[in-house]
N, C-alpha and C positions, 0 to 999 in steps of 0.2 A: 921525252927522256924519262926515265925512271927517277924516282926519289932516292937519292943517296943513304945507305944504310942508317948512318950517324944522324941524319935529318930526319928520317923517318922514326928513330927510337925517341929522339927529342920531342918529336910531334906526339906521339903516343903516350909518353910520359905526361905531357903538358894536359892532354885530353883526360888522363886519368885523374890529374889534380883539380881539375875543375868540371865536377860533374852537375851539380844541382843540389844534390843533398850530401851533407856533410859527410855521413857514415860513409858513403861510395867512395868520397873523395880520399878518406883517409885508407880503405881498403885498398882500393886500386892504385895509390901512390905509393904503398908497402909492396904490394905485389910486381908494379911496375919496377921499382928499384931494385927489387932480388932478381927478377927474371928477364926482363926485356933484352939486356946485353947478351944473353946467352940463348937466345930463341932464335930458331930457323926462319926463313922465310915464308914457309908455310903458317907456322905458328905465328908470326906478326901478322900475316892476313887474317886470321881467326880472331888475334886479340883485336884488329881495327875493326872487324865487324862485331864484336863484342860491345864495343864502346859506342857503337850506333844503337844500341838496345836502350828500353827505358830504364831509369836506376830504379824504379819500383821493383821492376822483374828481376833486374839484377841483384838487388838486395834479397829478394825472396828466394832466388837460386843460391845464391852465396851462403845464406843462412840455412838452407834446407828446408824452406818452408813451401817451396814447390819445386817442381822438377825442371831442369834446364833441358832447353833443345839439344838434340843429339849432336849438334855441331858444337856445343860448348861445354858438354858433359865434361870431358876431360880438364879442360882450361877451368872451369867452375871449381872442381876438386882441388887444382893447385891453389886457385883463389883463396878457398874455403881454408885450406892448410896454411897459408900466410896468416889468414884472419886468426887461426888459433893461437900461433907463434907470437902473435901481438899480445894476447890476453894473458 
């Protein structure tokens, strides 16, 4: 049985909030609050996969210190825009 959409969004939001490094908690929580409800199932799949990545790598991708893998390039750009709006 597949996970209901509302449950999946709640799970992804919670995983965004409890990352390990505070910077990524703040960045991903802001992104999740703004974007998760409007994402397609494919985008949710990509975000779920993104949350499996190491926080140090994610932080470098989001801040432009290193290039993100092709699968995540578009989503990282969206997350980076969310970061810029927070500042």
